[in-house]
VOPAGU-2260 file (C-alpha; in pm, 1 decimal, decimal comma):
REM VOPAGU-2260
SITE   aa  ch    i         X         Y         Z
SITE  MET   A    0   -2450,7    1808,8   -2030,2
SITE  ALA   A    1   -2820,0    1758,9   -2126,3
SITE  ILE   A    2   -2897,8    1950,1   -2410,9
SITE  SER   A    3   -3277,3    1962,7   -2511,5
SITE  ILE   A    4   -3394,7    1943,8   -2962,9
SITE  ASN   A    5   -3737,0    1960,9   -3015,5
SITE  GLY   A    6   -3824,6    1901,0   -2640,4
SITE  SER   A    7   -3623,6    1565,7   -2627,6
SITE  ALA   A    8   -3316,7    1623,1   -2381,9
SITE  ILE   A    9   -2982,5    1413,0   -2511,2
SITE  ASN   A   10   -2698,8    1344,8   -2272,8
SITE  LEU   A   11   -2353,7    1458,2   -2390,3
SITE  ASP   A   12   -2130,7    1227,4   -2134,8
SITE  LEU   A   13   -1808,3    1031,0   -2249,1
SITE  ASP   A   14   -2089,4     731,0   -2358,8
SITE  THR   A   15   -2307,5     934,0   -2621,9
SITE  ILE   A   16   -1961,9    1140,4   -2730,5
SITE  LEU   A   17   -1833,8     778,6   -2837,4
SITE  ILE   A   18   -2156,5     598,4   -2995,1
SITE  TRP   A   19   -2137,7     889,5   -3239,1
SITE  CYS   A   20   -1732,0     830,1   -3341,2
SITE  LEU   A   21   -1835,9     479,9   -3334,1
SITE  VAL   A   22   -2167,3     542,4   -3521,8
SITE  GLY   A   23   -1918,3     850,9   -3716,2
SITE  LEU   A   24   -1636,1     587,9   -3811,9
SITE  VAL   A   25   -1846,7     223,5   -3970,8
SITE  ALA   A   26   -2062,5     520,9   -4132,7
SITE  GLY   A   27   -1798,8     760,1   -4305,9
SITE  PHE   A   28   -1574,0     455,5   -4364,0
SITE  LEU   A   29   -1801,0     267,8   -4582,5
SITE  ALA   A   30   -1975,3     594,2   -4738,7
SITE  SER   A   31   -1624,7     735,0   -4883,4
SITE  ARG   A   32   -1581,6     331,1   -5001,9
SITE  VAL   A   33   -1865,3     363,5   -5213,4
SITE  ALA   A   34   -1852,3     724,4   -5381,8
SITE  LEU   A   35   -1429,1     819,7   -5395,0
SITE  GLY   A   36   -1333,6     422,3   -5336,8
SITE  HIS   A   37   -1095,6     481,2   -5063,8
SITE  GLY   A   38   -1124,5     568,2   -4695,1
SITE  LEU   A   39   -1008,5     899,2   -4552,5
SITE  GLY   A   40    -798,4     782,8   -4261,0
SITE  LEU   A   41    -955,9     759,2   -3951,5
SITE  PHE   A   42   -1058,8    1123,1   -3814,6
SITE  GLY   A   43   -1223,4    1157,6   -4153,8
SITE  ASP   A   44   -1381,9     894,2   -4185,4
SITE  ILE   A   45   -1473,5     979,8   -3821,8
SITE  ILE   A   46   -1537,8    1423,0   -3934,3
SITE  VAL   A   47   -1738,3    1269,5   -4327,9
SITE  GLY   A   48   -1977,1    1013,4   -4129,1
SITE  ILE   A   49   -2057,2    1257,0   -3782,4
SITE  ILE   A   50   -2133,9    1561,5   -4015,5
SITE  GLY   A   51   -2255,2    1291,0   -4244,5
SITE  ALA   A   52   -2596,4    1192,4   -3985,1
SITE  PHE   A   53   -2697,1    1557,7   -3983,5
SITE  ILE   A   54   -2689,9    1558,5   -4320,9
SITE  GLY   A   55   -2938,8    1305,1   -4351,2
SITE  GLY   A   56   -3094,2    1364,5   -4029,3
SITE  PHE   A   57   -3227,1    1670,7   -4216,9
SITE  LEU   A   58   -3258,4    1457,6   -4516,8
SITE  ALA   A   59   -3544,8    1218,7   -4374,6
SITE  SER   A   60   -3732,8    1413,3   -4220,2
SITE  ALA   A   61   -3741,9    1675,9   -4432,6
SITE  PHE   A   62   -3852,0    1436,7   -4720,7
SITE  HIS   A   63   -4094,5    1219,2   -4373,3
SITE  VAL   A   64   -3882,2     841,7   -4431,7
SITE  ASN   A   65   -3843,9     704,1   -4078,6
SITE  VAL   A   66   -3586,3     432,8   -4106,8
SITE  GLN   A   67   -3593,0     146,2   -3799,7
SITE  VAL   A   68   -3431,8    -177,7   -3779,2
SITE  ILE   A   69   -3641,1    -353,1   -3460,3
SITE  GLY   A   70   -3353,0    -358,8   -3128,8
SITE  HIS   A   71   -3111,4    -236,5   -3324,2
SITE  PRO   A   72   -3136,5     156,4   -3287,1
SITE  ILE   A   73   -2755,4     233,1   -3409,4
SITE  ILE   A   74   -2799,4       5,0   -3671,4
SITE  SER   A   75   -3045,3     248,4   -3746,0
SITE  GLU   A   76   -2800,6     534,0   -3733,8
SITE  MET   A   77   -2574,0     409,6   -3899,7
SITE  VAL   A   78   -2837,3     351,8   -4188,8
SITE  VAL   A   79   -2901,3     781,6   -4185,6
SITE  ALA   A   80   -2529,0     859,4   -4157,9
SITE  PHE   A   81   -2440,4     599,5   -4380,6
SITE  ALA   A   82   -2702,2     792,1   -4657,9
SITE  GLY   A   83   -2625,7    1126,3   -4545,6
SITE  ALA   A   84   -2160,6    1054,2   -4557,5
SITE  VAL   A   85   -2283,2     879,1   -4901,3
SITE  VAL   A   86   -2493,5    1235,7   -5066,2
SITE  LEU   A   87   -2203,7    1494,5   -4886,6
SITE  LEU   A   88   -1900,4    1289,2   -5039,0
SITE  LEU   A   89   -2107,3    1337,5   -5302,4
SITE  VAL   A   90   -2211,7    1655,5   -5355,9
SITE  VAL   A   91   -1761,4    1748,3   -5284,2
SITE  ARG   A   92   -1687,3    1507,3   -5544,0
SITE  LEU   A   93   -1894,4    1707,6   -5756,6
SITE  PHE   A   94   -1811,8    2050,8   -5681,0
SITE  ALA   A   95   -1397,9    1969,4   -5610,4
SITE  GLY   A   96   -1415,5    1839,4   -6023,9
SITE  GLY   A   97   -1183,2    1456,9   -5923,3
SITE  GLY   A   98    -885,9    1682,3   -5834,1
SITE  ALA   A   99    -553,6    1765,8   -6028,3
SITE  ARG   A  100    -588,1    1613,2   -6362,5
SITE  ARG   A  101    -229,5    1601,6   -6519,6
SITE  ARG   A  102    -262,7    1670,4   -6959,0
SITE  SER   A  103      73,7    1411,6   -7123,8
SITE  TRP   A  104     296,8    1642,1   -7346,4
SITE  SER   A  105     409,3    1315,2   -7569,3
């Protein structure tokens, strides 16, 4: 299956989906460790990383930032996905209020 985004074709085959999952896993794992201090599990890290890749890509294009590691395009994608995932987790943490805090009635 091929999808055209901004005139460039993206082939959605098994290899592409596995690369998205790998980039999402690494970026989500690192971002959850940085932003939260703990991981979110395998699927949580993958989802956060993939959503973070979209957010990071949008922010990079909005601010005209181009991240390139010469000869390693997957590492460049991981850097953008990591930045987007950190932004995502910080915004979620900001609106979540830090979880349930209990008062001790001593």
